[in-house]
Structures are given as structure tokens and as C-alpha cells.
N, C-alpha and C positions, 0 to 999 in steps of 0.2 A: 289395438283394441278400440281406441276412440281418439278423435281430435276435437278440440274445443278452444274457444276464445276465453282466456281467463279475465280479461278486462274489456269487454265489448263497449264501444262508444268512447273509450279512452285511448287505447292503442290497438293496432291491427295484429298484434302478436297472436300466433296460433300455436297451440301445444298439441303434441301427439304422444299418446301413451302406448307403448308396445309391450307385448308379453314375451319375455326372454325365457327360453327353455334350453335344456341340455347344455348348461354352462359348466365351465371348468374353472377351478381356482387358479389364479396366477399371482405373480408378484405385483404388489401395489407400488405405484410410482407417483405419490402425491406431490403437488406443488409445495413450495416452502411454507406457504401460509395455510395449507389445508390440514384440517384435523378431523378425519373421517374415521368413525368407529363402526364396524359392521356387527350387527346382531341379527339373529333369526327369531321370528315370532310366528306362532301358529295363526291361522285365519281367525280363530276364536279370540285370541289375544288382540289382534289388530282391530277387530270389531269392537271389543270392549274398550280399547284405547280411544277409538273414534267417539264412542258414546260417552266416555268420561272426559272428553276434551283434552286428553293427553296428546292426541294427534289432531292438529288443527289445519294442516296443510291441505289446501284444496286439491292439488294434484294427487296426493296420496289417497284422499277420500274418494275422489272420482275413480281412480284406478282400481281401488279395492272393490267398490260396489259394481263396477262394470265387469271386473273379473269374476266376482261372486255370482252375478246374474248369468254370465255366460256358462258357468259350471253347472247351473241348474239347481 
């Protein structure tokens, strides 16, 4: 959906956000120190969480608003 530089002028790291569709569930194989919990949220819930500062991660915010603007 979009590529961007999260820290321009500091590092040359470039991030790309993809839209994944038609996914199927599979068995998780986390590393020993990983603690990942999956939860589903509606688009409205995500937007509310962004506006209330519950979501502060730039990648998530950029991805959400780019996805939202592409949907129309």
C-alpha cells in the first residue's frame, strides 16, 4: 500500500506496508521469547483507538489511514 522512511535523516531504513487478503489460519510457531496475542478490531474501533492514543505506533497509524483512503 505504501513505503515510507520512519526516521529520515537518522537512518536509511525504509518500511513497506502491504495489504494481506484471503489469509487462512495456521498454527503459530512463536520464538521462545515471543508473547503475541491476536485480536480482531473493526475499522471504527481502530480509528477510535488511534484518536484516543491507545494506538501510538506510526506504522499502524499510517497503514490504517492509507487503507481507509484507498477504500474510499
